[in-house]
N, C-alpha and C positions, 0 to 999 in steps of 0.2 A: 599834348601834355596836360595832366590833371593838376591844376593849381590848388585844388582843395587840400592836397596833402602837404603843401609847403609850410603852413604854420606848425603842424605837428613835427615835420622834419626839422625845422629850425629849433623847436623846443628840445628835441632829442639831441641835436648838435650842441646846444648850450649846456645841457646836463653832462654830456660827455666831456666837454671842455672843463667843467667844474671838477669832474672826477679825475681828470688828468692833472689838474693843479693840486688836488689833494694827494694824488699818487706820489708827488715829489717828496712829501713828508711822511709817506706811508709805504715804504718800499717792500711790498710783499708780492709773492708770485700770484696770489689770488687776485690782487688788484689788477695785475697785468692781464690775467685771464678775463676778468670782468670787462676791461677796456676792449679786449679783442672780441668778445661776444657782442658788445654794444656796437663795435665797428661793423660787424656783419649785419646787425640790425639796421644800422644807418644805410648800408648799401642796399638792403632789401627795401627800406622805405624810399630811398632815392629811385630805385627801379620802378616802384609802384607809381611814382609821379608821371612816368612815361606811358603808363597803361592807357589804352584807348578808353574813352568814357563809355562807349558801347561796343559790344562784340568781344570775342575772346582775345586774350593778350598775345602779343607776339611771342614766338617760341623762345627766342634768346632771352628776352626779359623774363619770361615765365620760368625758364631754367635757373636764371640768376636768383629769382625770388625763392623758388622752392629749395634750391641748394643752400641759400642763406638761412632759411628757416631751420634746416637740419643742422648746419654747421654751428649756428648760434646755440641751438639746444644742446648739442654735444659738448661744446666748449663750457657751457654752464654746468652740465653734468660733471665734467672734469673738475671745474672749480669748486663744486659742492660735494665732491666725492668723499665718502666715508668708508671705502672698501678696506678691509683688513689685509691688504696685500702691499707689496712693494710698489714704488712709483713706476718702475719700468713695466711691471706686470699690469698695472692699471692703465698705463698709456697704451700698451699693446692690446689689452682687452677692449678699450674704447675705440681704438683705431680699426681693429678688425670688424667690430660690430657696426662701425660707421659706413664701411664700404658697401654692403648690400643696400643699406638705406639710401645712400647717396645715389647708387644706380637706380633705385626705385623712383626717387624724386626727379632725377634727370630724365628718365623715360617718360614720366608723367608730364614734365615740363615741355618735352618735345612733342606731346600729344600723340604718342605711340600707344594708344589705348587698345591693346590686344593682349589677351591672356597669355599667348605664347611668349610674349616679352616679359610680362610681370611674374609669371610662375617661376622661372629660373632665379630671379632675384629673391623671391620668397623662400625657395628651397635652400639657396646658399645662405640666406640670413638665418634660417633655423639651424642648419648644420654648424655654422660659425658660432651662433649664440649659445648652443648647448655645449659644444666642445670647449669654447673659451671659458664658459662658466665653470665647467668641471675641472679643467686643467690649469687655468690662470687664477680664477677666484676660489676654486674648490668649494663650490656652493651648489647643492642640489636644488635649493629653493630658486636661485637665479636661473638654473637650467629649466625648471618647470615653468617659470614665468616667461622665459623666451619661447617655449613651446606654445603656451597659451596665446601669447601675443601674435606670433606668426601664424598660428592656426586660424585665429580670428581674421587676420589679414587675408589668408588663403581663401576663406569663405567669401569675403567681400570681392576678391578677384574672380572667384568662381561664378558669382552672380553678376559679373561685369560692372560692379560699382567701384571703378578704379579710383575715383576721387576720394571716396570714403576710406578705401584701403590706405592710400597715401597719408591722408590727414589723420587716420587712426594711429599710424606709426609715429607721426609727429607729436600727437597728443601724448603718447606713451613716453616720449623723450622728455617733454616739458613737465609731465607729471612726476617723472623720476627726479628731475632737477628740484622741483618744489618739495618733494619728500626729503631729499638729501639736505637741502637748506634748512628744512624744519628740524632735522636731527643734528645738524652741525652747528648752526648759529646759536649763541647763548639764549636761554629762556629769558623772557621779559624784555628782550631787545626790541625797540620800536622799528629799527631797520629790518630785523628778521620778520616782523609782522608784515611790513610793506613788501619785502622780497617774496615771501611765501605766498601772499595774496596775489601778487602780480603774476607769478608763474602758474598759480592755480587758475587764474582768469585766462591766461594765455593757453593753457592746456584745454580749458573748456571751449574757448573760441575755436581752436583747431578741431575739436571734436564735433562742434555744432556747425562748422563751416559748410559741409555738404548739404545740410538742411537749410541753412540761411540763404544760399544761392538760389534755392527754389522758391523762396518767398522774399521777393525784392523789397517788400514793405518794411522788412526788418533790417535791410542792408545798412542803412545810414546809422542807426543806433549801434549795430554790431561793429561798424567801422570806428565809431567814437570809443567804444569800449576797448577795441583792439589797440587803438593808439594810447588810450589811458593807461593800460597796463605797462606799456613800455616806459612811460614816464614814472609810473609807480615803482618799477624795478630799479630804475636809475636813481630815484630819490632814496629808495631803500639802501642801495649800495653806498651812497654818500653818508647816510645816517649810520650805517654799520662802521664805516671808516672813522667817522667823528666819535662814535661811542668807544671804539677801541683806542683812539688817541686819548680820550678823556681818562679811560681806565688805565692806560699806560702812564699818564701824568700822575694820577693818584697813586699808582704803585711806586713810581720813582720818588714821590714826595715822602714815602714812608720806608724806603729800602735803599740800601747802598747799591749803586749801579754796578760796581765791579764784582762783588761777591753775591749779591742778591739777598744779603742778610738784612734784618731790620736795622734802620739807622737810629741815631740818637733820639729822634722824635718819637718813633714807634717804641723804642726801648723804654722811654720815660712812661709811656702809657702802660706798657706791659708790667713794668715794675710797680706802678701804682696799683694796678689790678691784682698783682701777686700779693702785695702787702694787705690789701683789703681781704683777700681770700685767707691769708694767714691769720688775720684778726678773727675771722669767722670760725675757722677750723681749729684755732689754737695750735697750729703747727709752726715749725720754724722755716725760715726762708734764707737761703744762702746766696750772696752776691759775690761773684768772682770776677776780678778784673785781671786781664792778661795783656802784657806789653812785650812784644818780641824783642829779644836781645840782639844787638849788633845788626839791626835791620838796615841802618844807614850804610853800613859797609857793603851790604848786598847791592843796594842801589848804586853806590859809588863805583864798585868794582865790576859788577855784571850788567848794570843798566836798570832803568826803571821798568822795562818790560819784564825782566827777570824778577824784580821786586813784586810786580803785580802777580806773576805766576806763583810766587811764594805765598802771597796773601790768599790767593785762590785755593791753593793746596791746603794751607793751614785751616781755612774756613771749612773746606770739605771734611777734613779729619775731625775738626771740632763738632761738625754736624753729626757725624757718626757716633761721637762720644756722648752727646747729651740726650736726655730723654725727650720723647715727643711733647711732654707737658712743660719742658723747660724752654727758655728763650735764649737764643744765641744772637748777639748783635755786634755790629762793628761801629764803634764810636767815632772812628776816624783814624787815618794814618795806619799804624800797626797795632792799634789798641782794640781788643775784643772784650766782651763782657758776657757773662752767663748768669741768668736768673734761674735758680733751682728752687722750686717750691716743694713743700711737704717733705723736707729733709728730716730723716730720723736722727735722734740725738746720738752723740758720740760716734757710733759706727758709721752712720750715714755720712758724716763729714769726711771721715777717713776714706770711705769708698769713693766719694765725689772727687776728692783731691787725687786719689790714686788713678781714677779714670782720666782726669785731665793730664796727669803726668804721662800715662801710657800713650795718650793721643798725641801729645807734643813730641814724644820720643820717636814717632814713626818717621823714617827717612823720607825725604821729598826728592823727586826727580825734577830738576829745573834745567831746561835747555840740554837735556840728555845727560846731566851729571847729577850725582846723588849728594844730598846734603841733609844735615839735621839742624833745625832751627829751634832754639829754646825760647822760653818766655819767663819773665819775672811775674809773679802771681801775688795778688792780694785778695783776701777773702774777709767778708764781714757777714755777720749773722743777725737777722732780725728775729725777735726784738731785743736780743741781748746787747748788741753793739750800738744800736741807734733806733730811734722811734719813728723816723720818717725817711723817705726815699733820698732826700738830699744828703742828710748826714750819713746814711748807710753807704752811699756812693763815695762820700768823702773818706770814710774809714777805710773802705776797700782800696781806694786810690793811694792813701798814705801808706798802707801796708805793702802795696805793690811797689811804690817808689823806695820804701825802706829796703825791700828785697833787692831791688835793682842796684842800690848803693853798696850792698855788701861786697866784700872782696871776692873775686871769682865770678861775679854775675856777668861780667862783660868779657870773661876769658874766652878764647876761641879754641875750637877743636876741628881738625880737618876730617871730613868724611868724603871719600872719593876724590880727594885732591882739592876740595873747596873749603874755604874758611867758613866756619859756622860756630855759634855759641852752644855750649853744653847746657843740658837741662839744669836749671838752677836748683841748688840744694835747699834753698829757702822755702820751697813749696812744702816740704815736710814740716818745717818749723811753723809755717802758717797753719797747716792742718792740725798740728799738735797743740796750737794755741787755743783751740776750741772757741775761736771767735772773740777773744778778749783783746782790748787795746789799752795800753797803759796811759797814753796821753794823746790828745788831739791838738 
């Protein structure tokens, strides 16, 4: 038993345990694949500890190590995949291309170093690689790359350099994983830098391994580099998960979790920025507050899940109705707000209110039933109604509540057999008011 591998094996085990603990708060398929890949890496490292210090490795151990190299690489290729095909097609593509490589590694691990055994694996790999690239990925570039890779391997087999042929194939697998992670992970991520660097070192180690074994003087340093990149990749994965968790927390701090719309905090920032822009451009800004009518009845009669569906559908409809430059936010409960910048005088307000009316009149399908949900609306215009964000919101709120208190605002109309409120006629009155308020 080679005890020199034990410290590195223990370090890798600790990193895997840390990754498993993070996985509990980060339930993603990619994290599961990372753990599976690191598990095969751990098995390979454990098998290495039983290698004889001198002489060739035992066949069974050698097969385990070589197959683990390949399976680890293919799992990380799957985890890093950016192929523009369906999940099923990608799985089939990788599985088919793994088979000839797995046969190649197994043959090499069993020390069957004869061309008559290696050439069928190479031929099958080329046929599978080209056909799967054309029919599953529909990519001529991938087909050409498969031909080049297998032809290079065929040349190495022809000159009886079987070790170089096998390690060349493994190098290509890990280089593919490095390239995919480079393309998939967000730019500027520290974890991305660690992962891509680790897989690049891994690919280079596999490429140079046939040369290293001929010069034993470099074997120790190569072994340390080999173990270093495993830890580097594990640390990179932990960093990526932590960065994504931080990014998710920052997003949740500024957005409503149910609808994904900006929350009150982000809305306040957007409104302040819109007012500053209005001051610079001398254009008007409209602030529209919407409160759904009879929403409590929906929760009481259909349940809170149905109420959440209504909020989701209303937010989707409102998203389609506002301009890209406008801000749609959910202030809480059933209250939404729209910040519309650069509104044209007179006609622009009419068009804005008409758009809101049309959006709200769209029937919703909730739990398989159709319904129409209306809203009481209040609008205030900057700078005519107020000179700052707080007063502008107050004016819009007061107009919305005045609209809600008018007779008929809470009346119900059935659509598809469900109770729902009709679109409030006060919207037209708010629009025709041109933003003036009589009393605050």
